[in-house]
N, C-alpha and C positions, 0 to 999 in steps of 0.2 A: 465354426471354431478357431478353426486351426488361420483363415485368413483373416478375422477378425487380430487374433495374437501377432501375425507379422506383419500387421498396418502399426498396432500399440507399438513393438519393439522397433518398426523405423521411428516412432516421434518418440520413443525413450534415446538411441541413437543420437536423436537431432539436438533435443534437450542435454544430452552431454557433453556436445561439442560447444552448443551457447552457453552453458554455463563453463565453460574450462574459458570459453572467449572473455566471458563478461568477470570471471577471476584474476583475469590479467589484465585490467583496469586496474593502473593505477590511483586512478581518482576514487574511487570505489576505498582504498585502503587509506589514503587521507580522510575522507569522511569519516571513515571508521575510529580511526587515529581519534579528529578531532569525537566524535563522538563517545570513546572510552574517557578521554579528559574531560567531560561534561559529569559523564557516571560517575567517576570517580568524587567528583565534589557531595555527591550524597553522603560521603564521609561527614561533612563539614557540620550539619547538624548533631549529630554524636560528639562530637568536639568539642562543642560551643556550648559553655554551661550555663548562658543567659538564657532562662525560657520567656525574656521578649523578643529576641532576635528574630524569632520564629511566628510570632503572636500565641506565644503560646501552645504551638503543637507539640505534641509527640515528635523527638526526632525521628523514629520508624516512617511520621506517614511525615512530616521534612522532604526526606531522604525521597519517598516513593516519589514524592511530587517531582523533586529534582530530574529522576530517574524521568519521569512519565514524560515530562517534555522533551527532553532529550533523546529519547528514541523516538518520537513523533515527529520533531524536526527531522531530526537526521537518515529518519527511513524516508521520508518523501524527498529529501535530496539525494539520499543513492539509487533508488527506487527511479527515479526522473532520469536524473543525469548519467547514470551507471546504462539503463535500459536504453536512452536513447543513443550512448556511443557503442554498444553491444550491437543494434540494431541497424547504425548506419555502417557496421564491419563487416558483419554478416549477411547481410540482407545486399548491398549493392551488387549490379548487373553480374559484374562477372562470375563470384561468386554464388547467385542465384541460377546460373545458366551450367554451374557445375553439378549444384545440386537437385535441379530440375534433371540430369542428366543419367541418375539414378532411378531407382524403380520405386519412385517415389511419388506419390498428387501434393497438389500444392496443399491441402486443407492439413497433411503430413508437417508438411514442413513447417505452416505457421502454427501450428500444436508444438510440434515440438521445438518452436522458440520461445512459446509462452511458457509452456514446461520451464525451461529451463532459465528463463528469467524468474518465473517461480520459485523455480531452487536455489538462484543467489541471493534471493532477497530474501527468502526463508532462514537461512543458512546466516544472514545480518544481525535480523531477528531475535534468532537464538543466540549471538555471541552476545548482543547487547543486552535482553528480556538477563543473561547469565548475570552481565557485570552487573546488573542492579541486584539480582537476587543474592549472589555473593556478599555482596555489601550489607545488606539487613543480614544476612545467615551468617558474617561475620561479629557485627554489632549485637544482637538481641539475642542468639544463638536461638534461634527458631528458623524451622523449614521457611516457613511465607512460602507453602504455596497457592495464595494470594496473589503473588506477584506473578506468575506464570497463566493463571486465569484471566488477571485483570491485563495484562498486555498483550492476549493473544489477541486481541480485536484490534491491536496495533498489526497485526500479520495479517488479518480478513483485509484493513484497510491498505495496505502493502500489494495484495491480489488485486485490488479495484487500481489502482496506481498503472500497474504493470500492464492491467487492460484498458487503460487510457490511455497510458504513452503507448502503447501497439495498435489502439485504434486511428489515433489521431496521425501517427506515422503513416499506417499503410496512405490514408488520404493525401496526406502532405507528408513527402517524405524527407523532412528535413527538420532544424534545429524549431521550427516552429510547431513541431509535437509535443514537446515538453514546455513550451510557455504555456501552449492550449490546456495542458492536463493542468499547468498549477491555476493558470484562470477559472478553469472549472470550480475546483476545490474550494476558491477564494468562494465563488458562487454560490457552494454549497454552504460555506460558513455563514454565508446571508439569506437564507434559507427560510429560519426564524423570524428574521425581522424582515422579509418580504411578505410573508404571509400575513404578520400582522398591519401590516399596510393595506394590501387588498382587505382585510376583517374591517378595519377602520374608513374604508372606500368603496362606495357605490358605483361598480362598473355594470357593464351590459351583462345578463347569464351568457351567455357567445363567450366572450371575452374573457372571463369569470372564469369561466369552466377551463379554457387555453392555458388561461394561465396558471393556473391551479394545476393543471395536467403535468405545463413544463417545469413546477418548482417537487411535484414528486419523484418526476425523473432523474431530477440531480443528487449526486448522493448524498447521504444524509450524514456531513462527516461530526456538525455539532452531536448529533443525536450518540454517533458511535463513540464518542471521546466521553459522553456522558455514559453510556453503559461499561467502558472501561474505568473512568476514575469513578463510579460507583462500586463495581467488584474489588478495584485496589484501597474502596475505602473513605477516597477523599473528601465525596459526598454521599448524600442521600437523594441522589433524582432518580425520579418515578417517572421509566422510560419503559416503553413497549421494546422491551428487546427483542423480544422474537421477532416482533414484526419487520424492526429496522435491520436484525443482521438476515432475516429472509429476503430481503426489500436489495440488501448489499448484493446476496449471491444472484437474484436475479440479473442486477444490472452486469455482474462479470461475465453468467449466463451471454445474455442481450448480446454484449458487445463483445463476446469470446464468438457467436453464429454470426456476426455481421464481419469479423476481422476474417473470418474465414470464405464466407462469401466475397468480400470487395479481393481477395488477394486473389482469386483467380485471375483477375485482369492486371494485378500489379506489376510494370514494370515491362508489359509485352511492347510495347510501341519500340 
């Protein structure tokens, strides 16, 4: 038990160092400032008296829509670019040699790195969600806790983004990791359309099985956004929320395990 606590303490120490490194990224503050400017636009529906301007929707619904879009766009940008920049600085060859000189295992180092990035992303999510919540609170005088529960799906998605960036960076330690992450997320958006295509076209059983397995492995971006929008009261979509969330958590866990395995040979040459 004592040995396990020491290993966990080593992970936490690494995560704090990574979090401090990420918080020094000026790029993050630029994205965060732009995000808050967009979030402030959530006040516009309350200021516009013409109900036709927002298709007759209540101002609170339109404000939440603006906040939802802003947070999801900027969480992708912050997570991908800040994580990539932090990884390049923290896992360069000289820094890695210094880390390995300490009584730490390689898996502790990479777990600490991922935990530190998670903390940074979670902090950004809290700040942006708080911005949307404060807008709704100030305009409606309602606590509107549904904003936090609805946006919590975005926090889970951000953890997935971090896992994907780290996964691709361990394989290709350069900026291509960020590009591949974005491409995979775009592929996840196209899953429903691909499934409809496969349903309407006949393929050999083996090919069909392989294609469906590949689609099931991809992140369920549309479904996750659907869960979030349903919780926020934007739409009434029927989605198996439990299955989709468990699928995302399992995908994060698998990526984490693969990263730990691959990191054993990272920059050994």
